[in-house]
C-alpha positions, 0 to 999 in steps of 0.5 A: 940851654938855660942855666939850671941854677938860675931856673925855678925848675932846678929848685926843690920848691916842687912838688908841693905837699898838697895831695894830688888827686888819683890819676892826676900826677904829672912828671917833667924832665929837664936836663935828663932828670925826671921831677915829680909827681906834681899836679897839673896846676902846679906844673903849669904855673911852674913852667909858665914862669920859666920863660924859654926854659919851658921849650926844653921841658918834656912832660908826661902824665903818670909814671908810664905816660909818653913823654912830650914837649910842654911847649913847641918852639915857634919854628915848629908850630907850622910843621908839628902835624907832619912830625906826628906831634900831639901839640896844636899850639905853642903853649900847650895846656894839657888838653891833648891828654884829656878827652875832647868834648864835641863842640856845641853847634853854632846858632846858625847851624841850629837854625839850618838843622831846624829848617831842614827837619821842619821843611814841610811846616815852613813851606806851609807857613810861607804859602799861608802867609802869601795867600793871606797877603794876596787876599788882602792886597787884591781887590775883592770881586764886586766889593762895591756891588755887594755894598750897594746891594746891602744898602738897597736891601736895608731901604727895602726892609725899612719900608716894610717896617714903616708899613707895619705900623702907623706912619705919618707923612713926615716919617715917609718924607724923612725916609725918602730924604735919607734914601735919596742921599744913599741912592744918588752917589750909587746911581752915579757910579753904576751909570759909568759901567752898567751894561748887558755885559755887566748884568749885576751892575745893570740890575742894581742900577735899575733897582736904585734909579727906577724902583726903590724911590717909587716904593717909599710910601703907604702901600698901594697896588702900584707900589706892590707891583714895583716891589715885586719887580724890585725883589726880582732885580735884587734877587738876580743881582744876589745870585750873580754875586754868589756867596 
């Protein structure tokens, strides 16, 4: 046991003259003598400066509070639970006498709780994302055929527009030249796979190769018949492609 005469606990420095808030008066016991009242701040400062002497000190809150050691010896730390002691660490900070606050959930537990409570929304979002990714990644059905049909319709409309007004041979020649630049690669591509098993491609091939070039020019009886057949092929291809 430390010599009381060499220990600051044996002096009369404490308690200080500062007023102690109601309900915050503490007492400590050393060598069978009770000292206090003293505030917890002053008590902690005093005992933490007393070195090993703090191992021998018992403290209590209020005049009728239970006595308990301020600091447990190192050898007792692992067995304090079996002895029913209130101490959880070698240097007790007085938290045992104060109500414990519930620990705030960690960010990870917050995320897990949010996912559990909004599971249906999360699933819907994931499904929506997958559908959009699949739509963008998967080639659109008949995308080339739809583009070809649009180009043929555009030439058809331009022919009608020129026929609705006085048009020179040079203007018809210019349209035929631009149409040929559009039709040649289209015909070359459609020839690779157009067949009776691919009716859309077959009708577009006939329209681009055999009919559209023959409609370019002033209106005649022969061109009227060609335009009628062209309309049948383009309308048929459009129906096959769907909306």
